Structure formats: structure tokens, C-alpha cells
N, C-alpha and C positions, 0 to 999 in steps of 0.2 A: 366140701368147703369147711373151713374152721368155724366152730361155733363159739359163742361167748362162754367164758368159764361159768360152770354151774355155781349158783349162789353168789356170783360176783356182781360186777357193776351192771351188766346188762339185764340182770334179773330184778332190779328194783328201780324206783323213781327217785331215790335219794342219793344216787351216785352221780352219774353224768349230769342228769337234768338239774340237780340242785345247784350246780355251779355254772350253768350255761347261760350266757347272755349275749345278745347282739345289740349293737347300737348303730343307727344309721344317722350320722350327724353331718351337717353342712359345715362350711369353712368356719363359721362363727360359733360352732359348738351347739347350735340349736337344731331342733328337728324341723326340716322344711315341710311344707304342706304335702309334697308328693313323696315323702319318705316312706319306705316300705316297712311293714311290720314283719316279725320273724316268720310267721306262717307263709307270707308271700315269698320271702327269701328262700325258705326251705322248699317251697313249691317250685321256684325257678331252678334251684340247683338240681332237684330231683328230675326235672324235665330234660336236663342235658345229659343225664346218665343214660347211655344207650341201652335199649332193650335187648336182652339176649334171646335170639331166635335162631331156628335152624337154618335160615336162609342167609345169615351173615357170612361174609367172606374174610379171609385173613387180612388183617391190617385195618379193617373198617372201624375197629374200636380203639385205634390209636397206634401211631408209629413214632416212637420217642428215641432220641439219641442224647447221650451224655458225652461231653468233651471234658476229659479229665483223667487223671491216673498217671502216676510217675513211679519211679523206682521206690521212693519212700512211702507213697500213699496209694494203696490199691483198694482198700476197703470202701472209701467214700464213693468212687464211681460205681462200684458194685451195688451199694445200698441204694443210690439214686436210681440206677437203671432197673434194678430188680423191683424197687418199690413201684415204678411205673407199671410193671407187669402185674404185681400183686394187687394193685388198685383196679386193674381191669384192661390195661393196654394190651394189644396183641403182639407187638414187636418192640424190642428195645435194643439199641446199639450202644457201644462204647467206643469212642475215638480216643486212643491213648498212646503212650510212649511204647516203644518196642520192648523196653525192659519190664513194663507193667503188664503187658498183654498176656503172657503165659500164665501169670498168677491169677489174673481176673478170669481167664478162661477156665481155670481149675475151680474157681468158686461155683460156677454154674454153667451148664451147657445151654441154658435157655437164653443167654445173652449173645448177641452178635458183636464180637470184639474185633476192632480194626487197629492194628499196630502201625499207625501211619507216622508217628513222631519220633524224632531223635531228641535226646537231651543234650545239653551243651557239651558235656564230657564225651559223649559218643561222637558228636560231630567233630570235636577237636581231634579225637583219635583218628577219624577218617581223613581229616585234612593232613595230619602228621604222616599217616601211612602213605597217602598220595604223594606228598612232598618228598618223603624218603625214597619212594619208588622212582620219582623223577630224577632225583639227585644220583641215585645208583645207576640209572640208565645213562645219564649224561657222563658218568665216570667209567662206563663200560663194565660195571660189575653187576652181578645179580642183585635184585632188590633185597633178598634175604640176607646178603652178606654185608649190607650197608648198615652202619650204626651211627651215622651222622645225625646228631640231634638238631631240631629246629631251635634257633636262637629266640628265646622269649622276647617279645617286643620288637623283633625284626619287622621292618615295614612290609616286606613281602609276605611274611607270616601273617601279620595282622590283616593285610589286604585279602589273603587267601581265606582266612577265617570269616571275614566280613562277607565276602562273596558267597562262600558256602552256606553261611547262615541265611542270607537273603534268598538264595536259591531254594533252600530247604523249606523256609517259611512259605514261599510261593507254591512249591510242590505239595506240601502238606495241606495248605488251604484249598488247593484245587481238588485234592482227594476228598476232603470233607464236603466241599461245595457240590461235588458230583452227586452227593446223596440228598441234596436239599429237596428235589422233587419227589423223593420217596419218604419224606419225614413230615410230621405234623408239628413237632416242637423240639427245640434244642436246649438242653441244659448245659451251661458252661461254668466250670469251676471246681466241682467236687474232686478233691485229690490232685488238682493241677500242680500244686506246689509253687515255689518261687523260682524255679529254673528259668533263666532269662530267655532261652530259646522257646520253651513251652509257652511262656507268657506272650512272646511275640506272635506265636502261632495262634493262640487264643484271641489276641487282639485282632489279628487279620481276619479270622473266621467271624468274629462278632461284626466287623464292618461289612463283610460279604453277606452275612445273614440279615443284617439290617437293610442292605440294598435290595435283597431278595424278599423282604417283608416276611422273613421267617420268624414265627413266634419264639421267644427265648425266655428262659429262666436263668438268672445269674445268681450263683451262690458261691460261698467259700472264696477261693482265689479269683474267681470272676469278679467278685465285689472289690477285691484289691485293685484290679485293673480299673474299675469304674472310679474308685476313690482317687486313683492316680490321674485318671483322664475322664472326667465326667462326660465330655462331649462324645464319648463312644456310644452312649445310649440316649443322650439328651434329645428330647423331641420325639422319641420313638415310643409309641403307645403300645406296641405289640410285645411288651417286655415286662417281666416281673423281677424285682430284686428282693432277696430274702435275707436281710441282715440280722444278725444277732446283736446283742447290746454293744459289744466292742466294734463290730463292723458298722453299726449305725453311727457310733461316735466318730469313726474315721470318715464316713461319708459326710456327716454334719460339719466336721472340722474342715474338710476340703472345700465345702461350699460356704464357709464363713457363718454357719449357723451355731450360735452359742447355746450350750446346754446348761447355762447358768443364768441366774437373774430371774426377773419376773416372767410370768407365763411359762414356767418351766415344766409344762406337762407334756406327756408323750404325744398326745394328739396334735397340739400346736406345732411341735417340732417336726412331726411327720409332714404336716402341711407345708412347713417352710422348706424342707428338703425336697419334697415332690414338686414344689413350685419352682425350685432351681432347676430340676431335671426336665420339667415341661413335657411330661409324657409317660414315663414308666410308672407302673404301680409298685408300691413298696409293701412288703409283708414284714413288719417289724416283730421279730420273735421274742417271746418273753413269758412271764406268768400268764399273760393273755396275748393273743396274736392280734396286732392292729394292722388292718389292711387299708391303704390309702392311695388314691389316685390323684390327689390334689383338690378334689371336689367333695368327695364323700369318704368318710372313715367308717369302716365296719370293724366291730370287735368280736372276736371269737374266743370265749373263755370256757369252752367245754372242758370238763375235767380230763386231765391227762395223767400220766403216771408220775408219782412223786420221785421216781428215780430219774435223774437227768443224765442218762448214758450218752456216750458219743454216737454220732452219726444220725441222730434224730432229725437234724436239719437236712441231711442228705436225703433221708426218706421223704421229708416234706417237699423238697425240690422236685424229686421224681414224680410225686403224687400231683403236685401242681401242674407239671407238664402234661400228665394224662388228662386232668380236668380241663386244661386249656384246649387240648385237641378235641375233647368232647363238646366244649362250648362253641368253638368255631365251626365244628361240623354241624351242630344243631342249627346255628344261625344260617349257615350256607344252605342247608336243606330247606329251612323255612323260606328263605328268599327264593330259591328255585321253584318251590311249589306254590309260591305266591300266597302262602297262608299267613297273612299279616298278623292274625290274631294269636299265633303261637310264638311270635318273635318275642324275645326277652324284653321286658319293659325298658323303655329308652333311658330311664335314669340309672340303670345298672351298667357299669363298664364291664364288658365280658371278662377282662383280666381280673377285676375285683371279684366277680361272681365265682370264677374258677378257683381263685385263691382261697375264697371263703370255704368252698366245698372241700378243698384239699386240706385246709387247716382243721376243719371239723372231723374229717375222716382220720387224719394222722393223730389228732389228740385222742379220739375214741380208741384207735388201735393201741396207743400208749396206755390208756386206762385198762384195756383188756389184758395187755401184756403184764402190767404191774400187778393186776389182781391175781394173775396166775403165778408170777415169779417173784414178786416183792423185790427184795434187795438184789436178787440174782438176775434181775431183768437186764437184758442187753438188746442192742438194736435188732438182732436177728429175731428176737421174740416179737418185736413190733411188726416185722415183715409178715410173720405167720398170722397176724391178727388183722391185717388190712382187709382181707376178704370178709371177715366177720363184721368189721366196722361198716364196710360198704353195704352188706346185706341188711344189717340192722337199721342203718340210716336211710337207705334209698331203695332197697329192693323189697319185693313182696316176700311173704313167708315161703313161697315156693321158689324164690330165687329167679323170677322171670324178668326182673328189671323194672324200668320206669313205667311200662305200659299199665301195670296194675298197682301203681305206687300207693293208691288209696289204702290198700291193705296194710301198709306199714305204719298206719296211724294208731296201731295198737298200743298195748301197755308199755312195751320197751321204748317206743318212739315218743310217748307222751312226755312233754316237758323238756325235750332235748334242746329246743330253741325257744326259750322264753325271752321275748324282746321287751326292753323298756328303754326309755329315753332319759338320759341323765347326764350330768357333767361327768368327765372321766373320773374313775374311781382311783383309790390309792394304788391299786395294782397297775394303773396306767402310767405311773411316774417314770421318768427317764431312768432313775437309778435302779429300776427293777432288774431281775435276772434275765438271762437269755439262753438260747441253745445254739 
């Protein structure tokens, strides 16, 4: 397993810990009587991280899938899917376009890549080829000898394209849905792009996943769909949205939430947007990560890398999916064993807790990567540090996981989550940066 860089952030208390803070605020910005302090939050997150033992079986530590990846964008789904594995999941799938699949497969043999989707240009070529073949057959000539072009805008042409697109969306959705009973969480959006056919497929899958109560993380172009049609996820609590600054602005604009005027702090705007959505948890990325479910806002401002390289958001999305799978598995196990005392405290939304843990791990991995690589840091460096971040934050010195978590209260872990309750700081302002 990777270790923290020697002499770097993990070896002192003035790096990560000095800038880490969490706040557990109610809707009016004050600390409620039952608000949890940071040691409680850290304890709850640590308990959901599965213990690594010899009797565990494949898939028990998480089965994640990413829906995304097109001809133009192949890195984003890779980073999201591989981050899920690097954080600790056992299996990670990618549902992508036929043109993206060969490239993603070459990135890593550890990912299960499913080339289920056609892009619009591919579908149009198929429709044209089929129509040309039919015309050639009707004329009694071999299909290869026919060069009769389809007339753009011809009613029959448009009808054929529309029917083919609808059929492909239904077929692709069914392919993805057939995996639902073998998945713990679905990430929608990384590298999806704006191809209209891929967007229609993603929209259809989101609706089916929502009906099946499949936990979801929506990032990138998945958020574009939500901004265009908020009802896709409205009222669905098993969902996390991960907007950066521009994506948050788009969401807010769609819902009529002004980012100007009085009370223009990030916390109040998050509460307004989540109130409109009535269910999903938002992780607003920026100088600090603000996690809000409409009732409670948690802030994670653990030190990250000063280099804002691309695909950090994809890595966070995949890591959140892994933490969601662990959180829900923990709760399910606790309910089945009737061990009420180990169930996560009721004031914590499982989606919020999972998101907080993932934000903390991702920021710590970024800090390690930046300590080692400085300006040369890229997203791949973060992937290689996720294991070190998990070990330092949640595992024992021996790497045995949550069972012996008390051992991780040593020097490296001290001060990592220093809680205080205060009004949102300057770093919480809406105009702040994002990833």
C-alpha cells in the first residue's frame, strides 16, 4: 500500500490538521442541541469503513458502476471508476459508448467496461446503411452498388431516425438495468458529453435507477441533465449531486435561486437549492466542500493540494459511491443483527455521512499527491494516494480496518477533524473557486 510522503503532510500536525474544520449547522445557521462534534462524526465515518479480514468475499466491500464515457471524453469515467477501487471497493464497472470502450479498457484491466451505447453519429450511420440496403434491394441491385443518399429532412428519414433512437435508448437502458441487482451504487455523468443520444440514455437510466431505489451520484454532465430537468431526482433521497461552482450556478438558476443580494452566503444558497430538490444531498465543491441535505450542512475543509488539476471531481464522485455502498451496507447489517446501538445516530443522513468521508479522503489524497509532485501533480497521482489517505484516516497502523480503529488516534490522526461552530467563513462565499 502507498505510504504518505516522508517529511510531507502526513508527518506533522501543521499540514492537514491545521486547516481542517467541520461545522454541523441547522437551517438557521446555529448549532442545534443534538449537533455532533467532529470526534463523533469521525467515529461514525470510521465505523462504516469495512474491516479487511480473510473471510470477506469478492464484492462485499462495494460494487460500483459509472455511466459515462464517449468518443471525446474517456479519462473522466476511468478516474471515477478507478477511484472507487482505489478507495476500497471490490468491483467497478463502466457503462459507456462503443467508441470509448476500447480506450478505457486500455487504461486499466481492473475495470469492467461495457460498450452498450451508440452515439448519435453512429446511430445515423446505421440508419442510413439500413435504408440504403432497403432501397438497393427494392431496385434489385446489390446493396454495395447503391449510392442513393438519404434526403436530409425527408419525413421517412426523420421517422426512421426517431424510431431507431427510441429503440436504442430502450435497449441500452435495459442492458444497464440488468446489472442493478449486482451493483451498490451508480455514478452518472463523468465523460458523458452532450451527445443527445447519450443524454437520452442517461436520463432513461436515472429514471429506472430511481424506480429501483438504486443509490446514485450525479456528476459532470449528469448535473447538466438535472439542471435541465430537476424532476429527474426531485424527492429522491438516495442521491448525491456534486456540483462545482459553475454547475451550482446552473442548478441555482434553473430553480430560481438568486446568487446575488442579501444573505448571499454559500450555506444559505445550498439550503435553498436542496429545498427545491426535496431529497438529494448536494456536495458543493470549492475551497471547502459544503455538504447539505436541506436540514444539516457539514463543511469539510481538510487541506488539499494547491494544484487544481482536472478530474479531481471525477475521483471524488467515485469515492463517494464507495462510501455510500459502505454506509448502506453497515446500516443494513446493523438492522439485520438488531444491534440498535451500532446504528448511525439518527440526525445523520447516510448520504451526508458518506459524502463527508469521501470528501475527507479525496482532499487528503490530493494533499499527499501535491506534497510529492508539487506543480507536476496530475489526477493519476491522486489515485495512487487514495489508499494512503484511507489508511491514515480510518485504518489501524497494521491496515486491518475499522475493527481496531482506536489505534489510528495517533500522531498523524490528531487534529485532522477539529470541529467548531461558527458562521460561514469567507471561504464559504458563493464566488469561491470550484473543481
